[in-house]
C-alpha positions, 0 to 999 in steps of 0.5 A: 810689591815684589821686585821684577824677576831678572828673567822672563816671567813664567806664565801658566794658562789653565783650563779644566783639562789642559787641552784646547782652551788653555792652548788658545789662551796660551797663544793669546797671552803670548800676543798680549805679553808681546804687545806689552813688551814683556819677556815671558815663557807661557805654558798651558796646563790643566788645573790639577797639574797647575796646583803643583807648579809655580809661576809668576802669573796664572791665567784661567777662567774665573771658576778655576782661579780659587784653585790656583791660590799659591801657584802664582802671585798674580792670578788673572780671571778671564771670561773670554779666551779670544779677547786679546785686548782685554787680556792685555789690559788685565795683564798691564794692570796686574804687572804694574801693580806688582812693579813688573811693568813701568 
């Protein structure tokens, strides 16, 4: 478990080409994080660009998560970009596991 950052979390939402689906995921991640009371800066990007970035959390479709190892200590695989409640549950569990959420 790593200590909670003393700054907003950096969250990347990632899709294959960094266009529509990562932007939808960004908006839904912002909603989910807000409902958890988590201060976060969320950016959307493509897989290639994400590989050169560092974040606290990376969220992507399962087919891209292997490519994101090393980008963030928390990598969340999602199957439904529109399921805000499901994403909130996944974020809640992952952030608690890191000790970033009480």
